[in-house]
N, C-alpha and C positions, 0 to 999 in steps of 0.2 A: 639746879647748881651741883647736885651731888654727882653728875657725871663729868665735872671738869677735872677734877682729882684724877680718875682713871684716864681721861683723855690725856692728859700730862704725862701718866705712867706709862702710856702706850698699851693700855688693855685693849684687847679686842671688842669690837662693837657686839657680838653676841653674848660675851660675858657680862657686860655693863646693863645689857637689855635683860639679861637672867637675875642679874642682882637687883636691879632697879624694878623688875617686874613689868616691864613696858615693852612694846614693840620694836623689834628691830629698825623698822622703818622710821620711829621716832628717834631712836639713837643715832640713826646716819643722818637725820635731818638736824639734830643738836651738834654733831660732829662738824658737819659743813658749816654752820653758823658759828661756832667756836672758832674753826680754822680762818674763817674771813675777819671775824669782828672781836675774838677774845671772849673772857668772860663776862663782859659788859653786855656783849650781843645776845646773851643768853638769860640776861636779867628778864624779871615780869614786867610788862607794860600796862599790868592791870587788867581788868575785864575788858574784852572785845565788845563792839557793838556801838550801837549809837549813844550819845551821850543824853542826858535828860533835856528835855526842851522847855521844862519847867523851871524857871529861876527860884531862888530861895524864898522869896517872897509868895510866889504862885504854890510851892511845894507846901508853906505854911497853911495857905487857904485850903488846899486838897486835904491835908490832914485833918483840919478843923470839921471840914463836910463828912470825912470817913467817920470821924468820932459822932457825929449825929446819928449816925446809923442809916441802914437802909430805908427804912420806912420813911423816914424825913425827905427820901429822893425818889419815892415812888415803888420801891420794891417791898411789897408786904407778905408775899408767899413764904420766904424764909429769911433767916437774918445772916447770911454767910457772903461776904463780900468776895467777890470772884475776879480774874484778872479782867473778864468781860464786862463785868459791872463798873470796874474801875475805870476802862477804858471809855464805856459810855458816858460816866460821870465827866472825865475829862473832856469829853467831846461837847456834852451840853455846856459846862460851865466855861471853858476856855476856848472853845470852837477850834479844838485841835484833833486831828485823828492820828 
């Protein structure tokens, strides 16, 4: 959103990029979006990617199982939850991949 005021003032894209310490390509994309949709078009839509497939009730169950520790779920070699282990636990308990 810091780029919108300079857009309104007619500041050149390379100057905005230098000031914000971003690439000129990004500023050109923002400028194009701003021209077509205004300030609201540049507003963040939150993180990208897929939404969580586990509802609140299942997320609570998963948190409980994670709190039980790794040994309770068959990992005795070390006690560090990794993304791969959490993914495996979700697959075992919820039959989701």
